[in-house]
C-alpha positions as CSV (number, residue, x, y, z in Angstrom):
1,M,8.3,7.3,9.7
2,K,10.8,8.7,12.2
3,K,11.6,5.1,13.3
4,I,12.5,4.2,9.7
5,I,14.7,7.3,9.4
6,K,16.4,6.6,12.7
7,K,16.9,2.9,11.7
8,Y,18.7,3.7,8.5
9,W,20.2,7.1,9.3
10,M,23.8,6.0,8.6
11,L,23.0,4.6,5.1
12,I,21.0,7.8,4.4
13,F,23.8,10.0,5.6
14,L,26.5,8.2,3.6
15,C,24.4,8.3,0.4
16,L,23.8,12.0,0.9
17,F,27.5,12.7,1.6
18,F,28.7,10.8,-1.5
19,E,26.1,12.4,-3.7
20,V,27.0,15.9,-2.5
21,I,30.8,15.2,-2.9
22,G,30.1,13.8,-6.4
23,Q,28.2,17.0,-7.4
24,L,30.9,19.2,-5.9
25,L,33.7,17.5,-7.9
26,F,31.6,17.5,-11.1
27,I,30.8,21.2,-10.9
28,G,34.3,22.0,-9.5
29,S,36.0,20.5,-12.5
30,N,34.7,23.4,-14.5
31,Y,37.3,25.6,-12.8
32,F,40.0,23.8,-14.7
33,Q,38.1,24.3,-18.0
34,Y,37.8,28.0,-17.1
35,T,41.6,28.1,-16.5
36,V,42.4,26.2,-19.7
37,V,40.3,28.5,-22.0
38,N,41.7,31.7,-20.5
39,K,45.3,30.5,-20.9
40,V,44.8,29.4,-24.5
41,I,42.8,32.5,-25.7
42,Q,44.2,35.2,-23.5
43,E,47.7,34.0,-22.8
44,N,48.4,32.0,-25.9
45,K,49.6,29.0,-23.9
46,S,50.5,25.8,-25.7
47,I,49.1,22.3,-25.0
48,N,52.3,21.4,-23.1
49,E,51.6,24.3,-20.7
50,I,48.0,23.4,-20.0
51,W,48.1,19.6,-19.8
52,L,47.9,19.5,-16.0
53,E,44.7,21.6,-15.8
54,T,43.3,19.5,-18.6
55,L,44.1,16.3,-16.7
56,F,42.5,17.7,-13.5
57,A,39.4,18.6,-15.5
58,F,39.0,15.1,-16.9
59,G,40.0,13.5,-13.6
60,G,37.4,15.5,-11.7
61,V,34.6,14.3,-13.9
62,I,35.7,10.6,-13.8
63,V,36.1,10.6,-10.0
64,S,32.7,12.4,-9.7
65,L,31.0,9.8,-11.9
66,T,32.5,7.0,-9.9
67,I,31.4,8.4,-6.6
68,T,27.9,9.0,-8.1
69,Y,27.8,5.4,-9.2
70,F,28.4,4.2,-5.6
71,S,25.9,6.7,-4.2
72,D,23.3,5.4,-6.7
73,L,23.9,1.9,-5.4
74,M,23.3,3.2,-1.9
75,R,20.2,5.1,-3.1
76,C,18.8,1.8,-4.6
77,R,19.4,0.1,-1.2
78,I,17.6,2.9,0.7
79,S,14.7,2.7,-1.7
80,Y,14.4,-1.1,-1.1
81,K,14.6,-0.6,2.7
82,L,12.0,2.2,2.6
83,R,9.5,0.3,0.6
84,I,9.9,-2.9,2.7
85,N,9.4,-0.9,5.9
86,L,6.5,1.2,4.5
87,K,4.6,-2.0,3.5
88,Q,5.1,-3.2,7.1
89,I,3.6,0.1,8.3
90,V,0.6,-0.4,5.9
91,S,0.2,-3.8,7.5
92,F,0.3,-2.2,11.0
93,K,-2.3,0.3,9.8
94,I,-4.6,-2.5,8.6
95,N,-4.0,-4.4,11.8
96,S,-4.9,-1.4,13.9
97,L,-8.4,-1.2,12.3
98,S,-11.3,-2.7,14.0
99,D,-13.2,-5.4,12.1
100,E,-16.0,-2.9,11.5
101,E,-13.5,-0.3,10.2
102,Y,-11.9,-2.8,8.0
103,E,-15.2,-3.8,6.3
104,K,-15.9,-0.1,5.4
105,N,-13.1,0.0,2.8
106,K,-13.0,-2.0,-0.4
107,K,-10.3,-4.6,-0.9
108,G,-9.0,-2.6,-3.9
109,E,-8.3,0.4,-1.6
110,Y,-6.0,-1.8,0.6
111,I,-4.2,-3.0,-2.5
112,S,-3.7,0.7,-3.5
113,W,-2.2,1.3,0.0
114,Y,0.5,-1.3,-0.7
115,N,1.2,-0.2,-4.2
116,N,0.4,3.5,-5.0
117,E,0.7,5.0,-1.5
118,V,3.9,3.2,-0.6
119,E,5.5,4.4,-3.8
120,A,4.3,8.0,-3.2
121,I,5.6,8.0,0.4
122,S,8.9,6.4,-0.6
123,A,9.5,9.0,-3.2
124,A,8.6,11.8,-0.8
125,L,10.9,10.5,1.9
126,E,13.8,10.1,-0.5
127,A,13.2,13.6,-1.8
128,K,13.0,15.0,1.8
129,L,16.0,13.2,3.2
130,I,18.4,13.1,0.2
131,S,17.4,14.5,-3.1
132,I,16.4,18.0,-2.0
133,Y,19.8,18.6,-0.4
134,V,21.6,17.4,-3.5
135,S,19.3,19.7,-5.5
136,L,20.2,22.6,-3.2
137,V,23.9,22.0,-3.8
138,L,23.3,21.8,-7.5
139,T,21.3,25.1,-7.3
140,I,23.4,27.2,-4.9
141,L,26.9,26.3,-6.0
142,P,26.5,27.1,-9.8
143,I,24.8,30.4,-9.0
144,T,27.6,31.3,-6.6
145,L,30.2,30.5,-9.2
146,L,28.4,32.6,-11.8
147,F,28.8,35.6,-9.4
148,I,32.5,34.8,-8.8
149,F,33.8,33.7,-12.2
150,V,31.5,35.4,-14.6
151,H,29.8,38.6,-13.4
152,W,27.2,39.7,-10.8
153,I,24.9,40.8,-13.6
154,V,24.8,37.3,-15.1
155,G,24.3,35.9,-11.6
156,L,21.4,38.1,-10.9
157,V,19.8,37.3,-14.3
158,A,20.1,33.5,-13.5
159,L,18.8,34.0,-9.9
160,F,15.8,36.0,-11.0
161,G,14.9,33.5,-13.7
162,G,15.3,30.6,-11.2
163,L,13.0,32.2,-8.7
164,L,10.5,32.7,-11.4
165,T,10.6,29.0,-12.4
166,I,10.1,27.8,-8.8
167,F,7.2,30.2,-7.9
168,V,4.6,28.5,-10.2
169,P,5.4,24.9,-9.3
170,S,5.3,25.6,-5.6
171,I,1.7,26.8,-5.9
172,A,0.9,23.9,-8.2
173,G,2.4,21.4,-5.7
174,I,-0.4,22.2,-3.2
175,F,-3.0,21.5,-5.8
176,L,-1.3,18.4,-7.0
177,S,-1.0,17.0,-3.4
178,K,-4.8,16.9,-3.1
179,K,-5.4,15.6,-6.6
180,Y,-2.9,12.7,-6.1
181,Q,-4.7,11.7,-2.9
182,E,-7.9,11.5,-4.9
183,I,-6.2,9.5,-7.6
184,A,-4.9,7.0,-5.0
185,M,-8.4,6.5,-3.7
186,E,-9.8,6.2,-7.3
187,Q,-7.1,3.6,-8.2
188,G,-8.3,1.5,-5.2
189,E,-11.9,1.6,-6.4
190,F,-10.8,0.9,-10.0
191,T,-8.8,-2.2,-8.9
192,Q,-11.8,-3.4,-6.9
193,G,-14.2,-2.8,-9.7
194,I,-12.0,-4.5,-12.3
195,E,-11.4,-7.5,-10.1
196,N,-15.1,-7.9,-9.5
197,L,-15.9,-7.8,-13.2
198,I,-13.1,-10.3,-14.0
199,N,-14.3,-12.7,-11.3
200,G,-17.8,-12.5,-12.9
201,Y,-16.6,-12.8,-16.5
202,A,-18.1,-16.3,-17.0
203,E,-21.5,-15.0,-16.2
204,F,-21.3,-12.4,-19.0
205,A,-19.9,-15.1,-21.4
206,Y,-22.7,-17.6,-20.5
207,Q,-25.4,-15.0,-21.3
208,N,-23.8,-13.8,-24.5
209,K,-23.1,-10.4,-22.9
210,K,-19.4,-10.0,-23.6
211,G,-20.2,-6.6,-25.1
212,L,-21.6,-5.5,-21.7
213,F,-18.5,-6.8,-20.0
214,R,-16.4,-4.6,-22.3
215,S,-18.5,-1.6,-21.8
216,L,-18.4,-1.9,-18.0
217,I,-14.6,-2.2,-18.1
218,E,-14.5,0.9,-20.3
219,K,-16.8,2.7,-17.8
220,F,-14.4,2.0,-14.9
221,S,-11.3,2.7,-17.0
222,N,-12.7,6.0,-18.4
223,K,-13.6,7.3,-14.9
224,M,-10.1,6.5,-13.7
225,E,-8.2,7.6,-16.7
226,S,-10.1,10.9,-17.1
227,K,-9.1,11.9,-13.6
228,V,-5.4,10.9,-14.3
229,A,-5.5,12.8,-17.6
230,K,-6.8,16.0,-16.1
231,V,-4.0,16.0,-13.5
232,S,-1.5,15.1,-16.3
233,Y,-2.7,17.9,-18.5
234,F,-2.1,20.3,-15.6
235,T,1.3,18.8,-14.9
236,F,2.3,19.0,-18.6
237,G,1.3,22.7,-18.7
238,I,3.4,23.4,-15.7
239,S,6.3,21.4,-17.3
240,L,6.0,23.4,-20.5
241,L,6.1,26.7,-18.7
242,I,9.1,25.6,-16.7
243,G,10.8,24.4,-19.9
244,I,10.3,27.8,-21.6
245,L,11.6,29.7,-18.6
246,Q,14.6,27.4,-18.4
247,V,15.6,28.0,-22.0
248,V,15.1,31.7,-21.7
249,L,17.3,31.7,-18.5
250,Q,20.1,29.6,-20.1
251,Q,20.2,31.8,-23.2
252,S,20.1,35.0,-21.2
253,T,23.2,34.0,-19.2
254,F,25.1,33.0,-22.3
255,V,24.1,36.2,-24.2
256,G,24.9,38.3,-21.1
257,S,28.3,36.8,-20.6
258,T,29.1,37.2,-24.3
259,I,28.2,40.9,-24.2
260,L,30.4,41.3,-21.1
261,Y,33.3,39.6,-22.8
262,Y,32.8,41.8,-25.9
263,N,33.1,44.8,-23.7
264,G,36.2,43.5,-21.9
265,I,34.4,42.9,-18.6
266,A,34.4,39.1,-18.6
267,S,37.0,36.6,-19.7
268,P,36.6,34.0,-22.5
269,G,36.6,31.2,-19.9
270,A,33.7,33.0,-18.2
271,V,31.6,32.8,-21.4
272,M,32.2,29.0,-21.6
273,V,31.6,28.2,-18.0
274,S,28.5,30.5,-17.9
275,I,26.8,27.9,-20.2
276,N,27.8,25.1,-17.9
277,F,26.9,26.9,-14.7
278,S,23.6,28.0,-16.0
279,A,22.8,24.5,-17.2
280,Y,23.7,23.1,-13.8
281,F,21.7,25.8,-12.1
282,I,18.7,25.0,-14.2
283,E,19.1,21.3,-13.6
284,G,19.4,21.9,-9.9
285,F,16.4,24.2,-9.8
286,S,14.3,21.8,-11.9
287,S,15.3,18.9,-9.5
288,L,14.5,21.1,-6.5
289,I,11.0,21.8,-8.0
290,E,10.4,18.0,-8.6
291,N,11.5,17.2,-5.1
292,I,9.2,19.9,-3.6
293,T,6.4,18.5,-5.7
294,S,7.2,14.9,-4.7
295,I,7.2,15.9,-1.0
296,G,3.9,17.7,-1.5
297,K,2.4,14.6,-3.1
298,G,3.4,12.4,-0.2
299,K,2.7,14.8,2.6
300,G,-1.0,14.2,2.8
301,I,-0.6,10.5,2.5
302,I,2.1,10.3,5.2
303,K,-0.4,11.9,7.7
304,K,-2.6,8.9,7.3
305,Y,0.1,6.6,8.7
306,K,1.1,8.7,11.7
307,N,0.6,7.5,15.3
308,I,-0.2,3.9,14.3
309,R,0.1,1.5,17.2
310,E,2.2,-1.4,16.3
311,Y,0.5,-4.7,16.4
312,Q,1.1,-6.7,19.6
313,E,0.8,-10.4,19.6
314,Y,-2.3,-11.4,21.6
315,T,-1.7,-13.0,25.0
316,K,-4.4,-15.6,25.3
317,N,-7.0,-14.9,28.0
318,S,-8.3,-18.4,28.8
319,I,-12.0,-17.8,29.2
320,P,-14.1,-21.0,29.3
321,F,-17.4,-20.9,27.5
322,K,-20.3,-22.0,29.8
323,E,-23.1,-19.9,28.4
324,L,-23.9,-16.6,26.6
325,N,-27.0,-14.6,27.4
326,I,-28.2,-12.0,24.9
327,N,-30.6,-9.6,26.7
328,K,-32.8,-7.0,24.9
329,L,-30.5,-6.7,21.9
330,N,-31.3,-3.8,19.6
331,C,-29.5,-3.2,16.3
332,E,-30.0,-0.9,13.3
333,I,-28.1,-1.1,10.0
334,E,-28.6,1.8,7.6
335,Q,-31.7,3.0,9.5
336,K,-33.3,-0.5,9.2
337,Q,-34.3,-2.2,12.5
338,I,-32.7,-5.6,12.5
339,F,-33.2,-6.6,16.2
340,K,-35.6,-5.1,18.8
341,D,-35.5,-6.4,22.3
342,F,-34.1,-9.7,21.1
343,N,-33.2,-12.4,23.7
344,L,-31.4,-15.7,23.4
345,Q,-29.5,-18.0,25.7
346,I,-26.7,-20.1,24.3
347,D,-25.5,-23.0,26.4
348,A,-22.2,-24.9,26.1
349,N,-22.0,-28.0,23.9
350,K,-25.4,-27.5,22.3
351,K,-26.1,-27.1,18.6
352,Y,-28.1,-24.1,17.5
353,L,-29.7,-23.9,14.0
354,V,-30.5,-20.3,13.1
355,V,-33.1,-19.9,10.4
356,G,-35.1,-17.1,8.9
357,E,-35.8,-15.2,5.7
358,S,-33.1,-13.1,4.0
359,G,-32.5,-9.8,5.7
360,K,-33.8,-11.0,9.1
361,G,-30.4,-10.6,10.7
362,K,-28.9,-14.1,10.8
363,T,-25.4,-13.0,9.7
364,T,-25.7,-9.8,11.7
365,L,-26.4,-11.9,14.9
366,F,-23.3,-14.0,14.3
367,K,-21.2,-10.9,13.7
368,I,-22.3,-9.3,16.9
369,I,-21.6,-12.6,18.8
370,F,-18.1,-12.8,17.1
371,G,-17.4,-9.2,17.9
372,I,-17.2,-7.8,14.4
373,L,-20.2,-5.5,14.9
374,N,-20.3,-3.3,18.0
375,K,-23.1,-0.8,17.1
376,Y,-25.9,-2.3,19.2
377,S,-27.6,-1.7,22.5
378,G,-28.5,-4.3,25.1
379,D,-26.3,-6.7,27.0
380,L,-24.3,-9.8,26.0
381,I,-23.3,-11.6,29.2
382,L,-20.8,-14.4,29.1
383,N,-20.9,-17.0,31.8
384,K,-23.4,-14.9,33.8
385,E,-20.7,-12.4,34.9
386,I,-18.6,-11.1,31.9
387,N,-20.1,-8.2,29.9
388,Y,-19.1,-8.2,26.2
389,K,-18.2,-4.5,26.5
390,T,-15.3,-5.4,28.9
391,L,-13.7,-7.9,26.5
392,V,-11.2,-7.0,23.7
393,P,-12.0,-8.5,20.2
394,E,-9.1,-10.9,20.6
395,D,-10.7,-12.5,23.6
396,L,-13.8,-13.3,21.5
397,K,-11.7,-14.6,18.6
398,N,-9.9,-16.9,21.0
399,L,-13.2,-18.3,22.1
400,Y,-15.0,-18.6,18.7
401,S,-14.1,-20.1,15.3
402,Y,-16.0,-18.2,12.6
403,V,-16.6,-19.7,9.1
404,P,-18.2,-17.1,6.9
405,Q,-20.3,-17.5,3.8
406,E,-17.5,-16.3,1.5
407,T,-14.7,-18.9,1.4
408,T,-11.2,-17.5,1.9
409,I,-8.5,-19.5,0.1
410,F,-4.8,-18.6,-0.1
411,N,-2.5,-19.2,-3.0
412,D,-0.5,-21.7,-0.9
413,T,-0.4,-25.4,0.0
414,I,-3.3,-27.4,1.4
415,R,-1.4,-27.7,4.7
416,N,-1.0,-23.9,5.1
417,N,-4.6,-23.2,4.0
418,I,-5.9,-25.5,6.8
419,S,-3.3,-24.7,9.5
420,L,-2.9,-21.0,8.6
421,W,0.9,-21.5,8.9
422,N,0.6,-22.7,12.5
423,K,3.5,-25.1,13.0
424,E,2.0,-26.6,16.1
425,I,-0.8,-28.2,14.0
426,D,0.7,-31.4,12.7
427,D,-0.1,-33.3,9.5
428,K,-2.0,-36.0,11.4
429,K,-4.5,-33.5,12.7
430,I,-4.9,-31.9,9.2
431,I,-5.5,-35.3,7.6
432,E,-8.0,-36.2,10.3
433,A,-9.9,-32.9,9.6
434,L,-9.9,-33.7,5.9
435,K,-11.5,-37.1,6.6
436,K,-14.2,-35.5,8.7
437,V,-15.2,-33.1,5.9
438,N,-15.1,-36.0,3.4
439,L,-12.0,-34.9,1.6
440,S,-9.7,-37.9,2.2
441,S,-10.0,-38.7,-1.5
442,L,-8.3,-35.3,-2.2
443,L,-5.0,-36.8,-0.9
444,K,-5.1,-39.6,-3.5
445,D,-4.0,-37.3,-6.3
446,N,-2.5,-34.6,-4.1
447,T,-0.3,-34.1,-1.0
448,L,-0.5,-31.6,1.8
449,D,2.2,-29.7,-0.2
450,T,0.0,-29.3,-3.3
451,V,-0.6,-25.6,-4.0
452,I,-4.1,-24.4,-4.3
453,N,-4.3,-22.3,-7.4
454,Y,-5.0,-18.6,-6.6
455,D,-7.9,-18.5,-9.0
456,N,-9.3,-21.8,-7.6
457,K,-8.8,-23.6,-10.9
458,N,-7.6,-26.9,-9.5
459,F,-10.3,-27.5,-6.9
460,S,-14.1,-27.2,-7.0
461,G,-16.1,-24.7,-5.0
462,G,-17.4,-27.4,-2.8
463,E,-13.9,-28.7,-2.1
464,L,-12.7,-25.2,-1.2
465,Q,-15.6,-24.7,1.2
466,R,-14.8,-28.0,2.9
467,I,-11.1,-27.0,3.2
468,A,-12.3,-23.8,5.0
469,I,-14.4,-26.0,7.4
470,A,-11.4,-28.2,8.0
471,R,-9.5,-25.1,9.0
472,A,-12.1,-24.3,11.7
473,L,-11.9,-27.9,12.9
474,V,-8.1,-27.9,13.5
475,D,-8.4,-24.5,15.2
476,E,-10.1,-26.3,18.2
477,K,-12.0,-23.3,19.5
478,Q,-14.8,-23.9,22.1
479,V,-17.5,-22.5,19.9
480,M,-18.0,-22.7,16.1
481,I,-20.0,-20.1,14.2
482,M,-20.9,-21.4,10.8
483,D,-22.6,-19.0,8.4
484,E,-24.3,-20.8,5.5
485,I,-21.2,-23.0,5.0
486,T,-23.0,-25.7,3.0
487,A,-24.5,-23.5,0.3
488,S,-22.1,-24.6,-2.4
489,L,-22.2,-28.3,-1.5
490,D,-24.2,-31.1,-3.0
491,K,-26.9,-32.9,-0.9
492,E,-24.5,-35.8,0.1
493,N,-21.7,-33.5,1.3
494,R,-24.2,-31.1,2.9
495,Q,-25.6,-34.0,4.9
496,N,-22.1,-35.2,5.8
497,I,-21.2,-31.8,7.2
498,E,-24.4,-31.5,9.1
499,N,-23.8,-35.0,10.6
500,L,-20.3,-33.9,11.5
501,V,-21.7,-30.8,13.2
502,G,-24.0,-33.0,15.3
503,E,-21.0,-35.1,16.4
504,L,-18.8,-32.2,17.4
505,D,-18.1,-32.0,21.1
506,K,-18.5,-28.2,21.2
507,T,-21.0,-25.4,21.0
508,V,-22.2,-24.8,17.4
509,L,-24.1,-21.8,16.0
510,Y,-25.3,-22.7,12.5
511,I,-27.1,-20.7,9.8
512,S,-28.7,-22.6,6.9
513,H,-31.4,-21.9,4.3
514,T,-31.5,-25.5,3.2
515,T,-31.4,-27.6,6.4
516,S,-34.8,-28.8,7.8
517,T,-35.8,-27.2,11.0
518,N,-36.5,-30.6,12.4
519,D,-33.0,-31.8,11.7
520,K,-31.8,-34.3,14.3
521,N,-28.3,-32.8,14.4
522,F,-29.4,-29.7,16.3
523,D,-30.6,-29.2,19.8
524,V,-32.3,-25.8,19.4
525,V,-33.8,-24.0,16.4
526,V,-33.7,-20.2,16.5
527,K,-36.3,-18.6,14.1
528,L,-35.6,-14.9,13.3
């Protein structure tokens, strides 16, 4: 966060400066109102004798509003810059997670980081850097002027009332900070749950269970909204208490200054400005409370993003793949033994078919080889000399292409979905990959610039799966790991892909529940 503040310190300073000047002019214009009222009532001055003070009073307000307008424009610019940079920090945070850490959180939680947490941190930073100082000016200046131009008794009444209004919210801010963190997490789970149900809506419709869909949505919504409502009820109660205290405070200063005027202690101008000054003081104090609350909300969330290492582009470590030896591999997941003293040798340019019943560890094995899972014992030795433990995850990802069961498709062009925005991959290579996965017909009605609909409405599931395979082909890694990639394909396309696998001049690790263990396209069958 310090880097962001340092980066935009001049804009922040100018915004703060103009906002403070605007408030000073606005409040200061009351001096001329004070003078005008005293001259008219006490000295019986005519309009001709007070026109200059009147002009200054109006002029001060107009200049103040103009300055405030420009400071608001700067504030808007700061908000924009903060949110952009905070979203980059969220990206850095996600990039700093290991693959294993990333999989622990739900997708909805990451979406919540970009939306809810960025908004909370942005509001907290604005409050801490700008708003709280403006609030202090709006609080301190009016109370000081009450002491100077009205009376010290009225000033003390306002000060005591103000301290009373800030005491309760300060304690409440601590409670709210924790609750808003809980809500942020709940919103992530809510987003994930709703997205999951929406994706599966067709299943409910096909089985005439639309009522169940509605009730499940309500269940997620009720859980989320009940937590928000509880915090809102508490917040409303605090707001009501503050509102009552503010009204009592404002009326007390007015009544007090009126009594002082009646007894000849205060001037008529003092009675009038006491209303304004107490209103400004209440506004300033209320704003101060809101800013303290906002800072409290964001404080806990900000801690989460401290000391994040910035993502460094990976410098390729060219390691040739000759062989991989897996020696005495042991792995447990959720207290279930997946592998016990498992051994396997994988040689370059051979095709390995991995088969086995569900839950036997086929996908787990691939994730260990790819470096996604690190909680295992035993040795993985690359090229007879390099221990996996000495390699960084990026080294392994530079060596292997991993095509998972779940197809990842982006709301972008066919070209970018296959090349992953890599400009070095030309259209010729992309078209060749499409031919290999039997998708050349796709380009009859489309171009590489055709956008794949985000909800996958303009391509079939099989076509999307083959696009994902084409992505792995243009990546040109030495080893391809394919995890049940033909599950959504028909028999013809499944056979085409398996024939393609057999023709590839690279090492292939392939999971399939449908391929015959005697398939001619594979050199070795590994049964788990």
